[in-house]
C-alpha positions as CSV (number, residue, x, y, z in Angstrom):
1,A,-2.8,80.6,-0.8
2,T,-2.2,77.0,0.0
3,C,-4.2,73.9,0.9
4,M,-3.0,71.9,3.9
5,T,-1.3,68.6,3.1
6,G,-3.6,65.7,3.8
7,N,-6.7,67.9,3.9
8,T,-9.9,65.8,4.3
9,K,-12.4,68.6,4.8
10,P,-13.9,70.0,1.6
11,T,-15.1,73.1,3.4
12,R,-11.7,74.0,4.9
13,P,-10.6,77.4,3.3
14,L,-7.3,77.9,1.8
15,L,-4.6,79.3,4.0
16,L,-3.8,82.8,2.9
17,V,-0.8,84.9,3.9
18,E,-1.2,88.4,2.6
19,P,1.9,90.1,1.2
20,V,3.3,93.1,3.0
21,C,3.2,96.0,0.5
22,E,4.4,99.6,0.8
23,L,2.7,101.9,-1.7
24,D,4.7,104.6,-3.6
25,C,2.6,107.7,-3.5
26,P,4.1,110.6,-5.4
27,P,2.8,114.0,-4.4
28,P,0.4,115.7,-6.9
29,V,2.1,118.0,-9.4
30,F,-0.4,120.7,-8.6
31,P,-1.8,120.6,-5.1
32,P,-5.6,120.7,-4.9
33,K,-7.4,123.9,-4.0
34,G,-6.9,124.8,-0.4
35,Y,-3.3,123.3,-0.2
36,E,0.2,124.5,-0.9
37,R,3.4,122.7,-0.9
38,N,6.4,123.7,1.2
39,G,9.3,121.4,0.3
40,D,8.2,117.9,1.4
41,F,5.3,119.2,3.4
42,F,1.8,120.5,2.6
43,L,0.2,123.4,4.3
44,C,-3.3,125.0,4.2
45,A,-3.3,127.8,1.7
46,D,-4.3,131.4,2.4
47,G,-8.0,131.5,3.2
48,Y,-8.1,127.9,4.4
49,G,-7.6,126.4,7.9
50,G,-7.2,123.1,9.6
51,E,-4.5,120.4,9.8
52,P,-3.4,118.9,6.5
53,A,-3.4,115.1,6.4
54,I,-1.9,112.9,3.8
55,R,-3.1,109.4,2.9
56,C,-1.9,107.0,0.2
57,V,-4.8,105.3,-1.6
58,M,-5.2,102.8,-4.4
59,D,-7.2,104.3,-7.3
60,A,-9.1,101.3,-8.9
61,A,-10.8,103.6,-11.4
62,A,-7.4,104.8,-12.7
63,G,-6.0,101.3,-13.3
64,C,-5.1,100.4,-9.7
65,I,-2.4,103.0,-9.3
66,S,-1.5,104.6,-5.9
67,R,-2.0,108.3,-5.4
68,M,-1.6,110.8,-2.6
69,E,-4.9,112.1,-1.1
70,L,-4.9,115.3,0.9
71,S,-7.6,116.3,3.5
72,G,-8.0,118.5,6.5
73,C,-7.9,122.0,5.0
74,K,-11.3,123.8,4.8
75,P,-12.3,127.3,3.7
76,L,-12.3,129.8,6.5
77,Q,-15.8,130.9,7.6
78,R,-17.2,133.8,9.5
79,C,-18.5,133.1,12.9
80,A,-22.3,133.3,13.6
81,V,-23.6,136.5,15.2
82,P,-24.6,135.8,18.8
83,K,-28.3,135.3,19.5
84,L,-28.6,138.0,22.1
85,D,-31.1,140.8,22.7
86,R,-30.7,143.1,19.6
87,C,-32.2,145.9,21.6
88,K,-29.3,145.7,24.1
89,Y,-26.5,144.9,21.7
90,D,-25.7,146.3,18.2
91,F,-24.3,143.4,16.0
92,D,-24.8,145.2,12.7
93,S,-21.0,145.4,12.0
94,C,-20.4,141.8,13.2
95,A,-21.5,140.1,10.0
96,A,-18.4,141.4,8.2
97,V,-15.8,140.1,10.8
98,Q,-13.5,137.6,9.2
99,P,-11.8,134.7,11.0
100,G,-8.8,136.1,13.0
101,G,-10.0,139.6,12.1
102,S,-11.1,142.5,14.2
103,T,-13.9,142.6,16.8
104,C,-17.2,144.2,16.5
């Protein structure tokens, strides 16, 4: 930061030019639960779905080091049973239908 030459205003802030930095974010040695590595890419592991996203963050708690953060993969969940007339429709076998699985 610099102070302008000939400054006469005590309230004038310093001129700040922020540096341009590029963080080095090595991938985790062991991917977190729900992710698997395929070469340079990450995929959702079996039993998880979504779109994996990678973000480089500064970890102040670990001494201001950069680390890769993964997000986007969530555990697969069963769908809710429709709220229709149970006297007309038999949904008893629907509670066991897994995502992408058979119909009931």
